[in-house]
KOLKOLFI-61799 format. One line per 2 residues: their letters; for each residue y negated, x, z negated of C-alpha. Coordinates in steps of 0.001 Angstrom, whole numbers, plus 500000, padded with zeros to 6 digits. Example, Ala and Ser with C-alpha at 12.3 -4.5 7.8 and 13.67 -1.06 7.14 Angstrom:
AS = 504500:512300:492200; 501060:513670:492860
END
This chain:
MS = 759172:199827:720967; 760386:196221:721440
NN = 758671:193248:719817; 761830:192507:717815
SQ = 761925:196059:716462; 758279:195868:715428
VL = 758821:192520:713713; 761936:193832:711983
KR = 760161:196929:710650; 757171:194926:709407
SL = 759407:192362:707739; 761655:194906:706058
AA = 758630:196813:704801; 757051:193634:703460
GT = 760334:192598:701836; 760613:195988:700122
IL = 757046:195768:698810; 757659:192250:697520
SL = 760832:193339:695759; 758960:196180:694057
MA = 756156:193827:693069; 758727:191423:691623
GI = 760264:194188:689589; 756983:195212:687917
ST = 755399:191771:687507; 755030:190309:684046
PA = 753141:186978:684099; 754837:183580:683968
FA = 755796:181503:686972; 756775:177854:687094
QQ = 757555:175639:690073; 758249:172121:688934
SE = 759157:168954:690730; 759064:165331:689738
SA = 762843:165413:689350; 762624:167668:686265
EE = 760109:168791:683682; 761745:171982:682467
DN = 759327:174880:681973; 759923:177941:684139
II = 763041:176427:685706; 763483:175432:689343
VV = 766060:172663:689375; 768434:171532:692095
TG = 770253:168196:692264; 772240:168742:695458
RL = 775452:169871:693723; 775678:166543:691848
RG = 776440:168124:688472; 774717:165457:686404
DS = 770953:165050:686646; 770012:168617:687535
ES = 770798:172287:687103; 768812:175466:687473
VQ = 768874:176913:690967; 769656:180234:689272
DV = 772968:178801:688034; 774113:177594:691458
PL = 776625:179885:693245; 775354:179142:696747
AV = 772291:179877:698870; 769706:177153:698338
TV = 765929:177045:698706; 763905:174481:696763
VS = 760574:173427:698282; 758002:171396:696357
PE = 755599:168822:697811; 752737:171075:696711
QL = 753989:173834:699014; 754085:171456:701975
GA = 750790:169786:701135; 748961:173094:700923
QG = 749589:173737:704629; 748632:170250:705812
AL = 752270:169390:706462; 753195:166571:708813
NI = 756951:166330:708269; 760022:168405:707419
ED = 759402:170558:710500; 757037:172484:708199
LE = 760046:173667:706157; 760805:176128:708932
TL = 759095:179204:707479; 759701:178307:703824
SP = 763473:178811:703932; 765339:181839:705346
SL = 767261:181534:708620; 765853:178066:709376
VI = 764456:177074:712787; 763144:173564:713502
DP = 761805:172714:716951; 760703:169177:717864
VG = 762617:167419:720653; 760316:165136:722651
AG = 763144:163215:724316; 764082:161616:720994
PG = 761707:159796:718622; 761073:162069:715633
AG = 763993:164239:716760; 764453:167849:715740
AI = 766430:170810:717031; 767488:172256:713677
SL = 769211:175624:713390; 770387:177045:710070
RG = 772043:180465:709958; 772413:180337:713732
VS = 774310:177029:713761; 772190:174673:715843
FE = 772058:171345:717638; 769386:169639:719734
DV = 770982:166931:721861; 769478:163451:721623
EK = 772708:161806:722794; 773951:159798:719814
SF = 777589:160489:720642; 777221:163976:719111
EP = 777276:165005:715449; 774362:166938:713899
TV = 775270:170466:712758; 772622:170451:710012
GV = 772504:167246:708025; 769302:165604:706868
VI = 769950:163527:703745; 767169:161317:702382
DG = 767680:159760:698953; 771409:160319:699302
VF = 771664:158738:702781; 772871:160880:705696
IG = 771020:160444:709027; 773754:160176:711651
TN = 771776:161479:714650; 768816:163798:715101
TA = 766564:160830:715927; 763941:160253:713192
QL = 765049:163350:711262; 761488:164730:711127
TN = 760403:162330:708421; 756971:161949:706785
AF = 756343:164575:704088; 753982:162633:701788
DF = 756248:160898:699266; 758619:163800:698606
AQ = 759623:164784:695079; 761351:167924:696345
IE = 763473:169284:699183; 766566:171433:698904
VL = 767817:173490:701849; 771504:174241:701244
RG = 772648:176918:703677; 776191:177200:704971
PQ = 778960:174616:705553; 778765:171516:703358
GT = 781341:168808:702843; 782648:169001:699295
LF = 779361:167799:697759; 777749:165317:700158
GR = 779220:162251:701756; 779056:163578:705335
NT = 780342:167001:706343; 778161:169509:708238
IG = 778932:172990:709507; 775450:174499:709266
GV = 773977:173154:706054; 772026:170277:704569
IN = 768339:169486:704120; 768421:167269:701036
VE = 765229:165228:700569; 764496:163363:697362
RT = 761543:161009:697389; 759660:159965:694264
RP = 761172:157346:691987; 759337:154308:690646
TK = 757501:155308:687453; 757675:151784:685884
EF = 753961:152121:685146; 750833:151105:687002
GL = 749648:153881:689279; 748355:154622:692744
RA = 748349:157749:694860; 746612:157681:698222
EA = 745263:160194:700690; 743810:160391:704173
SF = 743721:163372:706561; 741572:163917:709642
GN = 741937:166778:712096; 741452:167966:715626
YG = 743455:166553:718544; 742780:163124:717074
RE = 744939:163557:713991; 744607:160757:711460
DY = 746964:160305:708496; 746877:157549:705893
NA = 749388:157542:703036; 749733:155551:699839
VF = 752258:154978:697051; 751683:152168:694553
NF = 753721:151930:691331; 753994:149140:688802
GD = 756492:147887:686241; 757075:146941:682630
GD = 757332:150522:681389; 760904:149960:680236
VF = 763518:148144:682304; 761812:147420:685604
GA = 759772:149457:688044; 758749:149093:691668
KL = 757198:151376:694242; 755475:150297:697448
FF = 754761:152967:700044; 752904:153129:703329
SD = 752148:155842:705883; 750393:155877:709233
RT = 749990:159019:711330; 748497:159349:714819
FD = 748027:162431:716986; 746528:162482:720473
GF = 748499:165473:721770; 747375:168849:723098
YN = 748435:168728:726765; 745868:168286:729548
NV = 747409:166165:732292; 745371:166888:735434
TL = 747277:164348:737534; 746543:161427:735227
GQ = 743218:162847:734042; 743914:162474:730324
RT = 745282:164188:727250; 749015:163545:726794
GS = 751765:164337:724321; 750555:161858:721706
NS = 752721:160625:718872; 752439:158145:716056
VR = 754584:157341:713033; 754090:154313:710820
GA = 756266:153414:707873; 756222:150927:705019
GG = 758666:149867:702371; 759480:149440:698750
TI = 761871:150633:696065; 762924:148671:692998
LI = 764303:150444:689925; 766209:148441:687311
EP = 767603:150058:684151; 769045:147253:681996
SD = 770630:149810:679670; 770669:153535:679041
AL = 773925:153732:681001; 773046:151722:684125
EI = 770509:152462:686865; 769983:150462:690064
LL = 767718:151614:692911; 767144:149267:695869
TA = 765090:150396:698886; 764009:148632:702061
EV = 761739:150159:704680; 760685:149975:708300
TK = 759674:152905:710512; 757888:152695:713856
IG = 757481:155742:716134; 755425:155776:719310
GD = 753788:158165:721729; 754006:159624:725191
PA = 756320:162639:725498; 754896:165292:727808
VA = 756569:168296:729410; 755291:171252:731388
SL = 756648:172291:734773; 758562:175585:734671
SQ = 760280:175115:738014; 760368:178071:740357
TG = 761186:178960:743936; 764858:178311:744596
EA = 764977:175061:742620; 765094:171845:744607
IC = 761757:170440:743500; 759847:173513:744675
GV = 761306:173059:748142; 759725:169629:748581
PV = 757038:169959:751321; 754099:168746:749227
PA = 751116:171154:749137; 750184:170245:745550
LA = 753504:171628:744291; 752430:175177:745128
EQ = 750393:175460:741917; 753006:173535:739921
CN = 755829:176007:740560; 756279:179619:739410
RN = 754069:179213:736339; 754198:181284:733158
TR = 755536:180193:729767; 752345:180944:727839
ED = 748935:179379:728513; 750191:177482:731598
LY = 752280:175225:729353; 749268:173266:728161
TV = 748229:172059:731632; 750729:169492:732877
FG = 751123:167476:736084; 753482:164574:735401
NV = 752659:161480:737460; 754306:159061:735015
LG = 752917:158598:731517; 755857:158754:729142
DV = 756425:156119:726502; 758243:156065:723159
QF = 758952:152820:721306; 761158:153097:718238
TE = 761669:150700:715344; 764136:151284:712522
DS = 764989:149072:709562; 766667:150809:706630
YS = 768246:149413:703478; 769980:151233:700653
AR = 771379:150528:697202; 772010:153381:694756
IN = 773824:152511:691540; 774548:155027:688778
YD = 776616:154147:685729; 777164:156630:682921
IG = 780622:156786:681379; 780332:159324:678611
DL = 779688:162703:680219; 780483:161323:683673
TL = 778397:159316:686128; 779924:156846:688555
SS = 777687:156512:691605; 777653:154196:694592
IT = 775359:154633:697601; 775407:151864:700198
AL = 773131:152179:703214; 772413:150447:706506
KE = 770152:151598:709347; 769419:149629:712511
SD = 767108:150745:715292; 765845:149789:718731
EL = 764580:152575:720961; 762982:152955:724372
VI = 762024:156335:725840; 760510:156717:729310
QD = 760054:160335:730337; 758987:162194:733480
FD = 761301:165183:733034; 760403:167066:736221
GA = 756821:167589:734990; 755436:167472:738544
SI = 752916:165242:740292; 755571:163727:742559
SF = 758289:161217:741735; 761409:163327:741365
FT = 763334:162669:738115; 762215:160021:735614
TN = 764457:158402:733016; 764243:155074:731224
RA = 766531:155002:728179; 766896:151884:726035
QQ = 769180:152137:723008; 770344:150079:720079
YR = 771765:152014:717130; 773391:150967:713880
QF = 774906:152990:711067; 776522:151927:707809
SQ = 777700:154250:705065; 779357:153795:701705
EL = 779799:156609:699217; 781528:156492:695840
RL = 781659:159483:693543; 782355:160436:689962
AG = 780458:163487:688726; 779764:165345:685520
EF = 781752:167174:682864; 785375:166059:682935
AQ = 786397:168312:680053; 785060:171277:678153
GF = 784376:173975:680742; 785498:171737:683615
SG = 782805:169920:685614; 782354:168728:689156
VV = 782419:165793:691519; 785090:163761:693302
GL = 784221:161171:695921; 785118:158859:698779
FY = 783022:158360:701892; 783019:155892:704768
FN = 780677:156143:707744; 780394:153913:710784
NE = 777876:154116:713589; 777652:152541:717007
YQ = 775144:152572:719798; 774595:151062:723206
LQ = 772571:152887:725848; 771182:151458:729073
QG = 769771:154257:731221; 768064:154289:734569
TT = 767304:157582:736329; 764789:157353:739164
LP = 765551:159948:741849; 763268:161427:744581
TG = 764423:158734:747001; 763041:156081:744673
FT = 766530:154809:743908; 767204:154200:740212
LP = 770676:155372:739229; 772024:153132:736436
AE = 774422:154100:733661; 775516:152537:730380
TD = 777214:153845:727249; 778930:152006:724413
HE = 780084:154280:721592; 781456:153801:718087
TK = 782423:156249:715326; 784405:155551:712177
SY = 784753:158327:709636; 786686:158452:706381
AV = 786717:161239:703818; 787812:162198:700342
FA = 786168:165223:698737; 786071:167096:695461
DF = 784334:170132:694035; 784942:171527:690535
DI = 783637:174361:688366; 786098:175969:685969
EL = 784625:178198:683261; 787266:180860:682601
TD = 785024:182718:680138; 781400:182498:679051
QL = 780560:184778:681980; 783199:184064:684630
RV = 783430:180820:686594; 785589:179686:689510
SL = 784560:176817:691800; 787117:175033:693957
GA = 786352:172388:696541; 788166:170568:699308
RY = 787600:167784:701795; 789857:165752:704037
SK = 788066:164093:706954; 789320:161690:709580
DE = 787154:160616:712527; 787901:157892:715067
KE = 785793:157344:718179; 785797:154768:720962
YT = 783771:155225:724100; 782956:153315:727268
RS = 780821:154865:729999; 779757:152704:732918
IF = 778565:154714:735926; 777298:154007:739428
AG = 780040:154396:742013; 778482:152617:744981
PG = 777363:149064:745713; 778644:146489:743301
PL = 779094:146472:739533; 779132:149681:737527
LA = 782466:151432:737114; 783455:151044:733447
LS = 785577:153897:732044; 786901:153949:728470
NE = 788568:156372:726110; 789363:156741:722434
DD = 790557:159570:720227; 790754:160678:716614
WS = 790726:163940:714697; 791355:165026:711119
QF = 790697:168218:709206; 791202:169740:705764
TP = 788301:172007:704787; 788441:174100:701598
RV = 785774:175905:699606; 786148:178488:696848
SV = 783659:180618:694976; 783695:182995:692031
DY = 780590:183852:690058; 779973:186226:687184
RF = 776950:186199:684902; 776080:189703:683755
SD = 773237:188340:681627; 770997:185311:681359
DI = 768977:186753:684247; 771652:188018:686663
LV = 774337:185965:688410; 776476:187351:691241
YG = 778867:185304:693349; 781199:185376:696317
SY = 782328:182330:698281; 784319:181086:701233
AR = 783868:177705:702924; 785098:176092:706091
GY = 782847:173682:707957; 784092:171054:710389
RS = 782293:169157:713140; 784127:166288:714771
GG = 785273:166184:718350; 783988:163526:720710
FN = 783153:162393:724218; 780611:163450:726799
GR = 777604:161200:726378; 776337:162045:729875
AN = 779648:161846:731716; 779264:160913:735383
SP = 782832:161127:736638; 786143:159488:735659
SS = 787633:162890:734851; 784991:163796:732246
VA = 785328:160415:730544; 789091:160814:730430
VS = 788904:164080:728444; 787521:164432:724941
FD = 786375:167681:723382; 787940:168926:720147
PE = 786318:169678:716768; 784599:172986:716086
TV = 784832:174889:712809; 782908:177587:710980
DS = 784542:179900:708437; 781759:181266:706259
FE = 781987:184120:703743; 779041:184781:701432
LG = 778046:187293:698760; 774925:186694:696720
AK = 772928:187474:693608; 770561:185249:691607
TQ = 768191:187369:689539; 765179:186903:687293
FA = 762783:189442:685838; 760196:189548:683067
DG = 761693:186820:680882; 762374:184519:683818
RV = 758894:184768:685272; 759953:186257:688594
TL = 762864:185125:690748; 764572:187212:693437
NI = 767658:185766:695142; 769667:187640:697765
AG = 772552:186497:699973; 774625:188047:702731
FY = 776996:186041:704915; 779542:186331:707706
SS = 780488:183303:709825; 783277:182919:712338
YN = 782403:180093:714732; 785550:178708:716409
DK = 786024:176301:719340; 782245:176057:719673
QE = 781069:172976:721532; 778745:173938:724374
DV = 777036:171962:727131; 777967:173409:730509
VQ = 777216:172428:734089; 780272:172210:736299
AT = 781392:170743:739603; 782899:167267:739633
PP = 786215:166485:741337; 786081:165408:744996
GS = 785063:161788:745426; 782878:161671:742298
PN = 779480:159916:742549; 777664:163200:741741
PQ = 778527:166744:742903; 777986:168213:739389
ET = 777498:167101:735821; 776756:168389:732327
VT = 779729:168139:729998; 780552:169319:726485
LN = 783519:171661:726136; 785086:173824:723443
AA = 784033:176742:725582; 783214:179517:723118
NA = 783829:181448:719921; 781074:183346:718150
TI = 780367:185605:715191; 777223:185346:713086
FG = 776282:187479:710127; 773057:188031:708263
AE = 771135:188538:705044; 768524:186464:703219
ID = 765971:186922:700464; 764135:184218:698514
MR = 761406:185367:696116; 758922:183680:693797
AE = 756553:185424:691403; 753178:185277:689692
LF = 751219:188513:689943; 748650:187397:687397
EG = 747649:184162:685755; 747159:181435:688312
FT = 748241:183543:691306; 751750:182840:692618
IT = 753503:184184:695676; 756588:182908:697456
SS = 758414:184724:700213; 761509:184463:702345
LG = 763262:186864:704698; 766138:186062:707031
LL = 768029:188578:709188; 770516:187335:711794
DA = 772964:188962:714175; 774678:186385:716375
SY = 776863:186939:719427; 779562:185232:721435
DD = 783069:186625:721141; 784027:184730:724290
FF = 782402:182012:726394; 784325:180755:729424
ID = 782718:178337:731889; 785258:177114:734435
VN = 782794:176655:737286; 785379:175821:739956
LD = 787709:173838:737631; 790823:175873:738450
GI = 791677:176532:734784; 791510:180315:735270
QD = 788703:182632:734204; 787615:184077:737509
AG = 784953:186683:738144; 781535:185261:737419
ED = 782744:182755:734800; 782338:184929:731683
AS = 779190:183860:729795; 779924:185767:726568
SR = 776975:188133:727058; 774493:185255:726745
DL = 772511:184731:723540; 773183:181866:721166
RR = 770329:179400:720936; 767789:179554:718090
TP = 769102:182689:716428; 766035:184885:715787
DV = 766890:188374:714543; 764138:188170:711909
SF = 762251:185376:710196; 759815:186273:707420
SI = 757124:184465:705468; 754881:185161:702514
AG = 752543:182677:700863; 750012:183117:698108
NY = 748519:180405:695927; 745601:181078:693574
EV = 744441:178392:691162; 741001:178933:689628
PL = 739738:176655:686807; 736218:175279:687230
GS = 735042:174248:683801; 737195:171780:681895
DG = 737624:169175:684596; 738139:170918:687917
TI = 740167:173504:689801; 739934:175336:693087
NL = 743257:176080:694762; 743345:178767:697475
NA = 746491:178965:699604; 747425:181200:702529
KY = 750719:181694:704349; 751709:184261:706944
ST = 754983:184034:708825; 756554:185884:711704
TS = 759636:185047:713731; 761219:187264:716345
SY = 762009:185900:719797; 764971:183612:720399
QT = 766527:181649:723230; 766235:177869:723449
TI = 768511:177333:726463; 772082:178343:727175
VA = 771671:177896:730949; 772245:181035:733023
AP = 769396:183008:734561; 769052:182562:738331
GN = 771283:185161:739948; 772623:186483:736612
FG = 775475:184400:735186; 775787:186547:732078
QN = 772196:186104:730857; 770158:183168:729552
DP = 767395:181887:731778; 764315:183884:730648
RG = 762150:180765:730914; 763865:179510:727754
LH = 762764:182472:725635; 760676:181505:722623
QA = 758518:184601:722227; 758024:186365:718891
QD = 755436:184379:716989; 753054:185197:714149
DL = 751505:182301:712280; 748696:182202:709728
SA = 747886:179032:707811; 745461:178500:704934
SI = 743886:175807:702804; 741350:175364:700021
TY = 741655:172432:697631; 739221:171181:695032
TH = 740681:168900:692351; 738502:167008:689898
IL = 740102:165601:686732; 738620:162245:685800
GD = 740870:161566:682819; 744496:161465:681747
DT = 746680:161315:684867; 743631:160563:687036
EI = 742268:162958:689622; 740640:163182:693019
YV = 741047:166052:695466; 739629:167348:698729
RA = 741467:169873:700897; 740417:171740:704012
FG = 743341:173217:705939; 744079:175242:709035
RN = 747391:175752:710816; 748170:178468:713369
LT = 744727:179928:712745; 745244:182750:715255
DS = 745874:180108:717944; 749193:181624:718976
RG = 750454:179865:722089; 753686:179933:723995
LS = 756986:178227:724627; 758589:175917:722092
SA = 761667:175151:724195; 762787:174863:727828
LP = 765648:173414:729841; 766635:174223:733440
VA = 768399:171237:735026; 771214:172235:737375
GL = 769120:173961:740031; 766928:170880:740454
FT = 763932:171642:738210; 762984:173167:734846
FG = 760749:171752:732148; 759439:173049:728840
TG = 757169:172313:725887; 754566:174414:724091
IA = 754108:175245:720431; 751245:173451:718736
PR = 747962:175387:719079; 745412:175883:716308
QY = 744959:172803:714146; 742536:172153:711332
GV = 741346:169258:709261; 740464:167828:705887
TV = 742414:165729:703390; 740916:163522:700685
GF = 743004:161813:698038; 743215:160444:694553
EF = 745876:159665:691969; 745909:157624:688784
END
């Protein structure tokens, strides 16, 4: 029996047991966040229908995660959301500071080139992050996180085709207070976090926040004789809240983030690739290695370096006009970045890159939301987004020559969007949404074409798209809501950020779209004490943008290059379950199950550039990246009172994910299959924590937590990338980690 079949059977059995348990449970369950104080109600703010609404009233698939859930597993950043929401995969990307390869419902993106659009948006305090750099943000100061699955564009300022991770951080309380904690763990982990509040208790409040995280890494570099793969994240800032009247609210935030470290990769090169043919005896043990325990011994002869600084500013203004709220969100981000990485992972100088970048993004969103008339509510908005970056890259080749290249890229995006709920009866509601987007891009790529100055090549293009959304929901009772929906997602076209020939600069790639159909049910049992939400979806992925390696025209500086093309169409369908319950007083369980079936309908790679699909150019039998057949998790939390002033909190989480591919590159000698070195094996994970909290008085407490992550010490591949027959590198999943957290709050 295959590993996937075993995982599937275990997950389906566990899901059935959990459903039965939910049906017979009777005790109360409440999961609250700082954004609402409603008993027994999980609220969601992502649909912008006023302040909040119950997740059980929302006709779309959304998972709400509290800071307590993340804290209980010793969370570092939003990467730890992965097993808490169905159909979500988050892998770190070492080539970009704080970058993530996020896949939601099989729609994924991992490229660190800033010329590409993310497929899953990360929105923090209403501000969209325009690239995947710095997406994996610190998890300490969260109020709550909402994972909205499926195409988005009629609710948020920026459109995405896969979904949105909507992060809301805590708001200033206007009162004096301090929350601080420190964590210490193996592999040199040290975390320090603090949030300080003060204000007049009425009109004015301010929040100062600070975080500092360091991690030594878990790779043993035998060439350099040291541990590598370290990372550090430091952030500081402040938020001011001014409420001069009941109708007006002003939130101003300024912050700085610094990311550092040394990205490390493991050698996965094998016989037949250029690097393994270099006549250096030491390479014999560095080639033809496995993708399990070998990953943690590395050989790179250049210590990587990450230097990233970002300044962020935002102004959020909300003004109530009767039952409506007029909102403005203005935001600016500016960053400087340097990443030096030894990509070949070997002890010889073969392929090292030095990438210096300057990035800037500005966004302005205006929206009017609330109840426009009796039984007619929603949001209408305008959005403007501009980002630009400059890249100076040097690639050091085996000859010692450094190949220079430069990129100058700018995006301007404009959109108008609306989404409305129409209550036809007390039980029947129709939701209609639409978005019109227009994107303009300008691009200059300067490449090496021989002695003399770089050859500067420029292009510009624009695209526009109308994307609708419609849903119908029917409430059978206060505890049962069923819905059906259709939405189209749109991802802009663009230019090849790594173009190395005049022909690839001269051609842009077109937008891709996803047509998503969804059926779902939101249910509660035992007077709202148990929640069981189910969704099934079908997605048609059209004009899919894929990175492919192809020959360059005669006379080009390089014989081949990686370009982005609208090379494929795909179909993805699946089912999801979200469940929360309390089996008895103080003991809560949460669980999620995601089932995916993803396949290419067609995938044509024009290897010889003749415009005709010849034999050996059909890649449609390859697997889509980061589309595990099954992802399942179950977590239990048991709170035990200790006298009148203390509690013990026991938490354990088990998750399992079936295998999935992390590379789209063909297997050596088999054009129709993915390279097996990119297979992320099926993974089981067990995490646990025990927390003691001592109440010192009203709103004052101290706590101590011991935690363990990946307690079974499961090891294997996180991701891999073969590079055009030259070499292959990969990274490993984090091994067992453990530590202790101490904190206080008053």
